[in-house]
C-alpha positions as CSV (number, residue, x, y, z in Angstrom):
1,M,-52.9,-9.1,25.8
2,T,-52.7,-6.5,23.6
3,P,-49.2,-6.5,22.6
4,S,-47.4,-3.1,23.3
5,P,-46.5,-1.1,20.2
6,F,-43.4,-0.5,18.5
7,D,-40.9,2.2,20.4
8,F,-39.2,3.2,17.2
9,K,-37.9,6.4,18.3
10,A,-35.6,4.0,20.8
11,F,-35.3,1.3,17.7
12,L,-33.7,4.2,15.4
13,K,-31.1,5.2,18.2
14,T,-29.5,1.8,17.4
15,V,-29.8,1.5,13.7
16,A,-26.8,2.3,11.4
17,A,-26.4,4.6,8.7
18,L,-25.1,2.2,6.5
19,P,-26.5,0.1,3.3
20,G,-28.5,-2.9,4.2
21,V,-31.9,-4.8,4.2
22,Y,-34.6,-4.2,7.3
23,R,-37.0,-7.0,7.9
24,M,-40.4,-6.3,9.5
25,L,-42.6,-8.0,11.9
26,D,-45.6,-8.6,13.5
27,A,-46.8,-9.6,16.8
28,Q,-46.4,-13.4,16.2
29,G,-42.8,-13.1,14.4
30,T,-44.0,-13.3,10.7
31,I,-42.5,-10.9,8.4
32,L,-44.4,-8.2,7.5
33,Y,-41.9,-6.2,4.8
34,I,-38.6,-6.7,3.5
35,G,-36.7,-3.8,1.9
36,K,-33.3,-2.5,1.2
37,A,-31.6,0.8,1.9
38,R,-28.8,2.7,0.7
39,N,-28.7,4.7,4.8
40,L,-30.9,2.4,6.9
41,K,-31.4,5.2,9.3
42,Q,-32.9,7.2,6.8
43,R,-34.8,4.7,5.1
44,V,-36.8,3.3,8.5
45,A,-37.2,6.6,9.8
46,S,-38.7,7.2,6.7
47,Y,-41.6,5.2,7.3
48,F,-43.0,6.5,10.6
49,R,-43.6,10.5,9.8
50,E,-47.0,11.4,10.9
51,N,-48.0,12.5,7.7
52,H,-47.5,9.5,5.7
53,A,-49.6,9.8,2.6
54,S,-49.8,6.0,1.8
55,A,-52.9,4.0,3.4
56,K,-50.6,0.8,2.7
57,T,-47.6,2.3,4.9
58,R,-50.4,3.2,7.7
59,S,-51.4,0.0,8.1
60,L,-48.1,-1.9,7.7
61,V,-46.5,0.6,10.6
62,A,-49.4,-0.3,12.5
63,Q,-48.7,-4.1,12.4
64,I,-44.7,-3.1,12.9
65,R,-43.6,-5.0,16.6
66,T,-40.1,-5.9,15.6
67,I,-37.7,-5.0,13.0
68,D,-34.7,-6.7,12.3
69,V,-31.7,-5.4,9.9
70,T,-28.6,-6.8,8.1
71,I,-25.5,-4.5,7.0
72,T,-24.3,-4.9,3.8
73,H,-20.9,-3.3,2.5
74,T,-23.1,-1.4,-0.6
75,E,-26.2,-1.1,-1.6
76,T,-26.1,-2.9,-4.5
77,E,-25.2,-6.6,-2.1
78,A,-28.5,-5.1,-0.2
79,L,-30.4,-5.3,-3.7
80,I,-29.0,-9.3,-3.8
81,L,-30.2,-9.7,-0.7
82,E,-33.2,-8.2,-0.3
83,S,-34.5,-10.1,-3.6
84,T,-33.1,-13.5,-1.9
85,L,-35.3,-12.9,1.3
86,I,-38.5,-11.7,-0.5
87,K,-38.2,-15.3,-3.0
88,E,-37.9,-17.3,0.4
89,H,-40.6,-15.7,2.7
90,Q,-42.5,-14.0,0.4
91,P,-43.9,-11.1,2.7
92,R,-47.4,-9.9,2.7
93,Y,-46.5,-5.8,1.6
94,N,-44.3,-6.6,-0.7
95,I,-44.2,-6.5,-4.8
96,L,-43.1,-10.7,-4.9
97,L,-40.7,-11.8,-7.8
98,R,-41.2,-15.0,-10.1
99,D,-39.6,-18.1,-10.1
100,D,-36.1,-18.3,-11.3
101,K,-37.4,-19.0,-15.3
102,G,-38.6,-15.7,-15.1
103,Y,-35.9,-13.6,-13.9
104,P,-34.9,-11.3,-16.9
105,Y,-31.6,-11.4,-18.8
106,I,-29.5,-8.5,-21.1
107,H,-29.8,-9.8,-25.0
108,L,-27.1,-8.3,-27.1
109,S,-28.7,-9.4,-30.4
110,A,-26.5,-11.1,-33.3
111,G,-25.5,-8.7,-37.2
112,D,-23.6,-5.8,-38.0
113,F,-24.8,-3.4,-35.6
114,P,-26.3,-5.2,-32.2
115,R,-28.3,-3.8,-30.1
116,L,-29.3,-4.4,-26.2
117,C,-32.1,-5.1,-24.8
118,L,-34.1,-6.8,-21.7
119,H,-34.9,-10.6,-22.4
120,R,-37.8,-12.6,-20.5
121,G,-38.5,-16.7,-21.5
122,A,-36.7,-18.9,-23.5
123,K,-33.7,-18.1,-25.0
124,R,-34.1,-18.7,-28.6
125,A,-33.0,-15.8,-30.7
126,A,-29.4,-15.4,-32.0
127,G,-26.9,-13.2,-30.1
128,R,-25.5,-13.1,-26.0
129,Y,-27.5,-13.0,-23.3
130,F,-26.3,-11.8,-19.6
131,G,-27.8,-12.2,-16.4
132,P,-29.8,-13.0,-14.5
133,Y,-30.6,-9.7,-13.1
134,P,-33.1,-9.9,-9.8
135,N,-35.3,-7.5,-11.4
136,A,-36.3,-5.9,-14.3
137,N,-35.5,-2.5,-12.6
138,A,-31.9,-3.6,-12.8
139,V,-31.5,-4.3,-16.1
140,R,-32.8,-1.2,-17.1
141,D,-30.9,0.9,-15.2
142,T,-27.8,-1.6,-16.3
143,M,-28.8,-1.1,-19.9
144,Q,-29.7,2.8,-19.0
145,L,-25.8,2.8,-18.0
146,L,-24.3,1.2,-21.0
147,Q,-25.8,3.1,-23.7
148,K,-24.4,6.3,-21.6
149,V,-20.7,4.5,-21.6
150,F,-21.0,2.7,-24.6
151,R,-23.5,4.3,-27.3
152,L,-24.7,0.9,-28.3
153,R,-28.2,1.3,-29.9
154,P,-31.4,-0.2,-28.4
155,C,-34.6,0.2,-30.9
156,E,-36.1,-2.6,-32.6
157,D,-34.7,-3.7,-36.2
158,S,-37.7,-2.4,-38.0
159,F,-37.2,0.9,-36.4
160,F,-33.5,0.8,-37.2
161,Y,-33.8,0.1,-41.0
162,G,-36.4,3.0,-41.6
163,R,-34.1,5.9,-40.0
164,S,-33.5,8.7,-42.8
165,R,-32.0,10.9,-39.8
166,P,-30.9,10.5,-36.3
167,C,-33.2,10.4,-33.6
168,L,-33.3,11.4,-30.2
169,Q,-30.9,9.0,-28.9
170,Y,-28.1,10.6,-30.7
171,Q,-28.9,13.5,-29.9
172,I,-28.8,12.9,-26.0
173,K,-25.5,11.2,-26.8
174,R,-27.1,7.6,-26.0
175,C,-26.2,6.2,-29.9
176,T,-24.2,6.8,-32.3
177,A,-26.9,6.7,-35.1
178,P,-25.3,3.7,-37.1
179,C,-28.8,3.8,-38.7
180,V,-27.7,6.3,-40.9
181,G,-23.6,5.3,-41.0
182,L,-22.4,8.3,-38.5
183,I,-20.3,5.5,-37.4
184,D,-18.4,2.5,-39.4
185,R,-19.0,-1.5,-38.9
186,N,-15.5,-1.0,-37.2
187,G,-16.1,2.0,-35.2
188,Y,-19.4,0.3,-33.9
189,R,-17.5,-3.2,-32.9
190,Q,-15.2,-1.4,-30.7
191,Q,-18.0,0.0,-28.8
192,L,-19.3,-3.7,-28.7
193,Q,-16.3,-5.1,-28.0
194,D,-15.9,-2.9,-24.4
195,A,-19.2,-3.5,-23.3
196,V,-19.1,-7.1,-23.9
197,L,-15.9,-7.0,-21.9
198,F,-17.9,-5.0,-19.1
199,L,-20.5,-7.5,-19.1
200,E,-18.1,-10.6,-18.9
201,G,-16.7,-8.9,-15.6
202,K,-13.7,-7.7,-17.3
203,S,-14.3,-4.1,-16.4
204,G,-10.5,-3.1,-15.0
205,Q,-9.5,-3.0,-18.4
206,V,-11.7,-1.2,-19.6
207,I,-11.7,1.6,-16.8
208,A,-8.0,1.2,-17.4
209,D,-8.5,2.1,-21.0
210,L,-10.6,5.1,-19.7
211,A,-8.7,6.1,-17.1
212,E,-5.4,6.3,-19.8
213,R,-8.1,8.1,-22.1
214,M,-8.7,10.7,-19.5
215,E,-5.0,11.5,-18.6
216,T,-4.0,11.7,-22.3
217,A,-7.3,14.4,-22.8
218,A,-6.4,16.2,-20.0
219,T,-2.9,16.3,-20.6
220,T,-3.7,18.0,-24.4
221,L,-5.9,20.9,-22.4
222,N,-9.0,19.0,-23.6
223,F,-11.4,19.0,-20.4
224,E,-14.4,18.3,-22.0
225,A,-13.3,14.6,-23.1
226,A,-11.4,14.1,-20.0
227,A,-14.9,15.1,-17.8
228,L,-16.9,12.8,-19.8
229,C,-14.2,9.8,-19.1
230,R,-14.2,11.0,-15.7
231,D,-18.1,10.8,-15.6
232,Q,-17.9,6.9,-17.6
233,I,-15.5,5.6,-14.9
234,A,-18.0,7.1,-12.2
235,E,-20.7,5.3,-14.3
236,L,-19.1,2.1,-15.2
237,R,-18.2,2.1,-11.5
238,Q,-21.9,2.0,-10.4
239,I,-22.2,-1.1,-12.3
240,Q,-19.4,-2.9,-11.2
241,E,-19.6,-3.2,-7.7
242,R,-18.4,-7.0,-6.7
243,Q,-21.7,-8.6,-5.0
244,H,-19.8,-10.0,-1.6
245,V,-23.2,-11.6,-0.9
246,E,-22.9,-14.2,-3.6
247,G,-19.8,-16.0,-4.9
248,E,-18.4,-19.4,-4.2
249,N,-20.4,-22.4,-4.8
250,G,-20.9,-24.9,-1.6
251,D,-22.8,-24.9,2.2
252,V,-21.3,-22.7,4.7
253,D,-22.5,-21.1,7.5
254,V,-20.7,-17.9,8.6
255,I,-20.3,-17.3,12.4
256,A,-18.8,-13.8,13.9
257,C,-19.0,-13.6,17.5
258,A,-18.6,-10.1,19.4
259,L,-17.9,-9.8,22.9
260,R,-18.3,-6.4,25.4
261,G,-17.9,-6.8,28.9
262,G,-20.4,-9.8,30.4
263,A,-22.6,-9.6,27.1
264,A,-22.0,-11.5,23.8
265,C,-23.7,-11.9,20.7
266,L,-23.3,-13.9,17.7
267,Q,-24.5,-13.8,14.2
268,I,-25.1,-16.7,11.8
269,F,-25.6,-16.1,8.0
270,I,-26.5,-19.0,6.2
271,F,-25.1,-19.6,2.7
272,R,-26.3,-22.6,0.5
273,A,-25.2,-23.2,-3.1
274,G,-23.3,-20.2,-2.5
275,R,-26.6,-17.7,-1.8
276,L,-27.8,-15.8,1.4
277,L,-30.5,-17.5,2.9
278,G,-30.6,-15.2,5.9
279,N,-29.2,-14.2,9.0
280,R,-29.8,-14.5,12.8
281,A,-28.4,-12.8,15.8
282,F,-28.0,-14.5,19.4
283,F,-27.3,-13.3,22.6
284,P,-26.2,-16.6,25.1
285,R,-26.4,-15.7,29.2
286,L,-22.6,-15.7,29.9
287,P,-22.0,-16.9,33.7
288,G,-18.7,-14.3,33.9
289,E,-16.2,-12.9,31.7
290,E,-15.6,-15.7,29.1
291,D,-13.4,-15.4,25.7
292,L,-14.3,-15.5,22.2
293,P,-12.5,-19.4,21.5
294,A,-15.0,-20.7,24.6
295,V,-18.3,-18.4,23.7
296,Q,-17.9,-19.7,19.6
297,A,-17.9,-23.8,21.3
298,A,-20.3,-23.5,23.6
299,F,-22.8,-22.8,21.0
300,L,-21.4,-24.7,18.1
301,A,-22.4,-27.3,20.1
302,Q,-25.9,-26.3,21.3
303,Y,-27.1,-24.8,18.2
304,Y,-26.0,-27.5,15.6
305,L,-28.2,-30.4,18.3
306,D,-31.3,-29.7,15.8
307,K,-30.4,-27.6,12.7
308,E,-28.9,-28.9,9.7
309,I,-25.1,-28.9,9.4
310,P,-23.1,-27.9,6.6
311,G,-19.9,-29.1,5.0
312,E,-17.8,-26.5,6.8
313,I,-18.8,-23.6,9.7
314,L,-16.6,-20.5,9.1
315,L,-15.8,-18.7,12.3
316,S,-14.6,-15.2,13.5
317,T,-12.1,-17.3,15.9
318,L,-11.0,-20.6,16.4
319,P,-13.0,-22.0,19.5
320,T,-11.8,-24.3,22.4
321,D,-11.4,-28.5,21.3
322,A,-12.3,-27.4,17.2
323,D,-10.9,-30.6,16.3
324,L,-13.4,-32.7,18.9
325,L,-15.8,-30.6,17.7
326,A,-15.8,-30.9,13.9
327,R,-15.6,-34.8,14.6
328,S,-18.4,-34.7,16.3
329,L,-20.6,-33.1,13.9
330,S,-19.3,-35.4,11.1
331,E,-20.7,-38.0,13.1
332,R,-23.9,-36.6,13.6
333,A,-23.7,-35.3,9.7
334,D,-22.5,-38.6,8.6
335,R,-20.0,-36.6,6.9
336,A,-16.9,-34.6,7.1
337,V,-17.6,-31.3,8.4
338,I,-14.7,-28.4,8.2
339,I,-14.7,-26.0,11.1
340,S,-12.4,-23.2,10.1
341,A,-11.1,-19.7,10.2
342,R,-8.8,-16.5,9.1
343,P,-10.2,-16.9,5.0
344,R,-9.5,-15.6,2.3
345,G,-10.6,-14.1,-0.9
346,Q,-14.8,-14.3,-1.0
347,R,-15.4,-16.0,2.2
348,A,-13.1,-13.2,4.0
349,H,-15.9,-10.6,3.1
350,W,-18.9,-13.0,4.1
351,L,-16.8,-13.3,7.5
352,A,-16.6,-9.4,7.7
353,M,-20.3,-8.3,6.4
354,A,-21.3,-10.8,9.7
355,T,-18.9,-9.4,11.9
356,Q,-20.1,-6.2,11.6
357,N,-23.6,-7.0,12.0
358,A,-23.0,-8.8,15.2
359,E,-20.8,-5.7,16.3
360,H,-23.9,-3.4,15.5
361,A,-26.4,-5.9,17.3
362,L,-24.8,-6.3,20.3
363,A,-24.2,-2.3,20.3
364,A,-28.2,-2.1,19.7
365,R,-29.1,-4.5,22.5
366,W,-26.6,-1.8,24.9
367,A,-28.4,0.9,23.5
368,S,-32.2,-0.5,24.4
369,Q,-34.0,1.8,26.6
370,A,-35.0,-0.9,28.8
371,G,-31.5,-1.9,29.1
372,T,-30.0,1.3,29.9
373,K,-32.7,1.3,33.0
374,R,-31.6,-1.3,34.5
375,R,-28.2,-0.2,34.0
376,L,-28.7,3.0,35.3
377,D,-30.1,1.8,38.5
378,A,-27.3,-1.0,39.0
379,L,-25.0,2.0,38.9
380,G,-26.7,3.9,41.1
381,E,-26.6,0.5,43.8
382,A,-23.2,0.4,42.6
383,L,-22.1,3.8,43.6
384,G,-24.3,4.1,46.9
385,F,-25.7,7.0,45.2
386,E,-28.8,8.3,47.1
387,G,-32.0,8.8,44.5
388,K,-32.7,8.4,41.3
389,L,-30.1,8.4,38.7
390,S,-31.5,10.2,35.4
391,R,-28.5,11.9,34.0
392,L,-25.4,11.3,32.8
393,E,-22.1,13.4,31.3
394,C,-19.0,11.9,30.2
395,F,-15.9,13.7,28.9
396,D,-13.1,12.5,26.6
397,I,-10.0,14.2,24.9
398,S,-8.7,13.6,22.3
399,H,-5.7,15.2,19.1
400,T,-2.6,13.7,17.4
401,H,0.6,14.7,18.8
402,G,-1.3,18.1,20.6
403,E,-2.7,19.2,17.2
404,A,-6.3,20.1,16.6
405,T,-7.2,18.8,19.9
406,V,-10.8,18.2,20.8
407,A,-12.7,17.6,24.0
408,A,-16.2,16.0,23.4
409,C,-18.9,16.2,26.0
410,V,-21.6,12.8,25.5
411,V,-25.0,12.4,27.6
412,F,-27.2,9.5,28.5
413,D,-30.5,9.7,30.2
414,E,-33.1,7.3,31.5
415,E,-33.9,6.6,27.3
416,G,-30.0,5.8,26.8
417,P,-27.5,8.3,24.7
418,R,-29.3,11.6,24.2
419,K,-27.2,13.0,20.7
420,S,-29.3,16.1,20.8
421,D,-27.3,17.7,24.1
422,Y,-23.8,15.8,22.7
423,R,-21.3,19.0,22.7
424,R,-17.6,19.5,20.8
425,Y,-15.3,22.1,22.5
426,N,-12.1,22.8,20.2
427,I,-9.2,23.8,22.6
428,A,-6.8,26.3,21.9
429,G,-4.9,28.7,24.0
430,I,-2.9,25.9,25.4
431,T,0.3,23.9,25.7
432,P,-0.1,21.4,22.9
433,G,-0.6,18.1,24.5
434,D,-1.3,19.3,27.4
435,D,-4.5,17.0,28.5
436,Y,-5.2,18.5,31.9
437,A,-5.1,22.0,30.5
438,A,-7.5,20.7,27.8
439,L,-9.9,18.8,30.1
440,H,-10.1,22.1,32.5
441,Q,-11.1,24.3,30.0
442,A,-13.6,22.1,28.4
443,L,-15.1,21.7,31.5
444,H,-14.9,25.1,33.0
445,R,-16.6,26.2,29.4
446,R,-19.3,23.6,29.5
447,Y,-20.9,24.0,33.0
448,V,-20.5,28.0,32.7
449,R,-22.9,27.7,30.0
450,L,-25.3,25.6,32.1
451,Q,-25.3,27.4,35.0
452,Q,-26.3,31.1,33.0
453,E,-28.8,28.9,31.1
454,K,-30.0,27.4,34.4
455,A,-29.7,23.9,32.5
456,R,-30.3,20.8,33.9
457,L,-26.8,19.8,35.7
458,P,-25.6,15.7,35.7
459,D,-26.0,13.3,38.6
460,I,-23.0,11.6,37.7
461,L,-19.6,13.5,35.6
462,F,-16.9,11.0,34.5
463,I,-13.9,11.2,33.1
464,D,-12.2,9.5,30.8
465,G,-8.9,9.2,32.4
466,G,-7.0,8.4,36.3
467,K,-6.2,10.8,39.2
468,G,-5.4,13.4,37.5
469,Q,-8.2,14.7,35.1
470,L,-10.3,13.9,38.0
471,S,-8.4,16.6,40.1
472,Q,-8.9,19.2,37.5
473,A,-12.8,18.2,36.9
474,G,-13.2,18.6,40.7
475,E,-11.1,21.9,40.5
476,V,-13.4,23.1,37.7
477,L,-16.4,22.7,39.7
478,A,-15.2,23.8,43.2
479,E,-14.3,27.4,41.2
480,L,-18.0,27.4,39.9
481,C,-19.1,26.9,43.2
482,I,-20.8,23.5,42.1
483,A,-22.0,20.9,44.2
484,G,-24.3,17.4,44.5
485,I,-22.5,16.2,41.0
486,M,-20.8,12.7,41.7
487,V,-17.5,12.9,39.9
488,I,-15.7,9.8,39.1
489,G,-13.1,9.3,36.8
490,V,-12.2,5.9,34.3
491,A,-9.2,4.4,34.3
492,K,-8.4,1.9,31.5
493,G,-7.3,-1.6,32.9
494,P,-4.2,-3.5,32.3
495,E,-3.5,-3.7,28.6
496,R,-6.4,-1.7,28.0
497,K,-8.4,-4.7,28.5
498,P,-12.1,-4.3,28.2
499,G,-13.4,-5.7,31.7
500,L,-10.6,-4.5,33.7
501,E,-11.6,-0.3,34.4
502,T,-10.9,1.2,37.4
503,L,-13.4,3.5,39.1
504,Y,-12.4,6.5,41.4
505,L,-14.3,8.9,43.0
506,F,-13.4,12.6,43.9
507,A,-12.0,13.1,47.2
508,E,-11.8,9.3,47.7
509,N,-8.9,6.7,47.8
510,R,-10.2,3.6,47.7
511,P,-10.6,2.5,43.9
512,I,-14.0,1.1,42.7
513,I,-13.3,-2.7,40.7
514,L,-16.9,-3.6,39.3
515,P,-17.3,-7.5,37.9
516,A,-16.9,-7.9,34.1
517,D,-20.6,-9.2,33.9
518,S,-21.8,-6.0,36.5
519,A,-24.7,-4.0,34.0
520,A,-23.5,-1.2,36.1
521,L,-19.7,-1.3,34.5
522,H,-21.6,-2.3,31.1
523,L,-23.1,1.3,31.0
524,V,-19.8,2.9,32.2
525,Q,-18.2,0.9,29.5
526,Q,-20.7,2.2,27.4
527,I,-20.7,6.0,28.0
528,R,-16.8,6.0,28.0
529,D,-16.6,4.1,24.3
530,E,-19.2,7.1,23.3
531,A,-17.3,10.0,24.2
532,H,-14.3,8.2,22.6
533,R,-15.9,8.3,19.7
534,F,-17.4,11.3,19.1
535,A,-14.2,13.1,20.5
536,I,-12.2,11.3,18.0
537,T,-14.8,12.1,15.0
538,G,-14.1,15.6,15.9
539,H,-10.5,15.4,16.4
540,R,-10.4,14.2,12.8
541,Q,-13.0,16.7,11.3
542,R,-11.0,19.8,12.6
543,R,-7.7,18.5,11.9
544,A,-8.9,17.3,8.3
545,K,-10.3,21.1,7.8
546,A,-7.2,22.5,9.3
547,R,-5.1,21.1,6.7
548,T,-7.7,21.7,3.6
549,V,-6.9,18.3,1.8
550,S,-9.2,15.9,1.2
551,T,-10.4,12.7,3.1
552,L,-7.7,10.6,1.5
553,D,-4.9,12.7,2.9
554,S,-6.0,12.2,6.3
555,I,-5.5,8.4,5.8
556,P,-1.9,6.9,7.0
557,G,-0.1,5.2,3.8
558,I,-2.4,7.5,1.2
559,G,0.4,9.9,-0.8
560,P,-0.1,11.9,-3.5
561,K,0.3,9.3,-6.2
562,R,-1.8,7.0,-4.2
563,R,-4.4,9.6,-4.2
564,Q,-4.0,10.6,-7.4
565,V,-4.5,7.2,-8.9
566,L,-7.8,6.4,-6.8
567,L,-9.4,9.5,-8.2
568,K,-8.4,8.7,-11.6
569,Q,-9.8,5.2,-11.0
570,F,-12.9,6.0,-9.6
571,G,-13.6,9.0,-11.6
572,G,-13.8,11.4,-8.6
573,L,-14.0,11.5,-4.7
574,K,-18.1,11.1,-4.4
575,Q,-17.8,7.3,-6.4
576,L,-14.8,7.0,-4.4
577,S,-16.6,7.1,-1.0
578,R,-19.7,5.1,-2.3
579,A,-17.2,1.7,-3.3
580,G,-17.3,-1.3,-1.7
581,I,-14.1,-2.5,0.2
582,E,-13.0,-5.5,-2.6
583,D,-13.6,-2.0,-5.2
584,I,-11.1,-0.2,-3.3
585,A,-8.4,-3.6,-2.8
586,Q,-8.5,-4.3,-6.9
587,V,-6.7,-0.7,-7.9
588,A,-3.0,-1.2,-8.1
589,G,-0.6,-0.4,-4.9
590,I,-4.2,-0.7,-2.3
591,N,-3.9,-4.0,0.1
592,A,-6.4,-5.1,1.9
593,E,-5.6,-3.5,5.2
594,L,-5.3,-0.1,3.4
595,A,-9.0,-0.4,1.4
596,Q,-10.4,-1.3,5.1
597,R,-9.0,2.4,6.1
598,I,-9.9,4.2,3.1
599,Y,-13.3,2.9,3.9
600,D,-13.6,3.5,7.5
601,A,-12.6,7.2,6.9
602,F,-15.6,7.5,4.7
603,H,-18.1,5.8,7.2
604,D,-16.7,7.3,10.3
605,K,-20.4,8.4,11.7
606,G,-20.1,11.3,14.2
């Protein structure tokens, strides 16, 4: 039987626009290619362009049957993980790296005016070595940035001692020309000390000095020098990013669980000697509504029956009978096995990365084309809908105490979310905070337009809310003489707990309560959550535009002083938006929770 071709259009709908690593697999599950990306969605989509010129790429794409992705905090993390996975799996379509002993270093030579250079092989020459780096490009990029900031000479000794005038590197401000005496030994030594401090990981001290110099230059109206310091800070931040993928030594399995209605995803990240070897997602079948501890307990008991057991298992939530499981695994491994949760430091970042991947994998599974068709059929059967469901719409309202009210409409069809048909409506001319009036205005504008354009009307219209919102929808459709649309209000359950939603049909008094593991309810939850996300994103954008302030000013906990410190430390808003959570948390006055909010503000994709 010929395997079906890869449905890349459906897959691309599930890929996040975040940094990470992707793995392309053939019909037998063999990894064909491993790559990294700053934006996974854009990078993966580039392989499926019809006019792709490379024969190698066309051959690769023809064999793809599955693509697995791993989200990371930064592009630099993705680079390290990509190198590890390529070395482990040696895919056919990758350029393979050498063994560890062939990894490159940065060499800082000895003498009065040391030089920076790339080095491979035995470390026989005098001086200091920094590394190893994943590949030669990483070394060259780092050296280029170091030259731009610290201006140490890159030239060979034979070239250096034979100069009578400055070379091109001096002209483009990449060297201070010690070869012809344009900087003395003490001045060069200061540059050298700054570079060494940075390569040793003590970049905070260097950046703080640059920030102080930038502020001094701005105070004295020396804006050119202040701009130079700002650019230097930005360049340093690019190579200063902390690596969440590697860190502490030890063998650890990091397991995170995401639960949504009656579906679950467990993501396991395997660390050995502090290096991330890979990850895998599991989707257990749940008999009914289960909580996270119970799901994790069942997974641990079954997964480690025939697997290597590490010294520590780090979980997002402690499972049921954690002590009993730890004793059982310790006996099986014939050594102590620790089961823990709520870590700090480096392990907290590992767990955050696993949790993010679990949530993304579960969302992607929900959005799969086959899953959507199955849930559509289940929804039609549960609601007694006559015929075949092919189009659903859902409305939600978002505002902050009545400010910048936005209504959002999302559309689902047989292939899942149809984002080209999504619409937002800026609400005006109502009493602030009046959700009924806002919903009435948005629905009227929406369906007047569809009638004028003779466009496709939905089979079911969902409203996020109870009977009051449902009445508004019924009134609008009656005013416009639109019939044949089933209107349903989705009321949240007690304590807003997923799985306990109540559905209200317009003109019917009886509520409909679907089981928590119902595929129909899962679809309702998905479209409701998507409408909520789309509405919140539009509201935040409108509110920020109305206030004519930066993204930072819309984040709770960020005032003028913290805003100034952040921009000064990172050298601008663009550089801050590309920083990882750990980098942001290092700034004075920014704790982990606030750093997470700042990161989320820049990565909230509409």
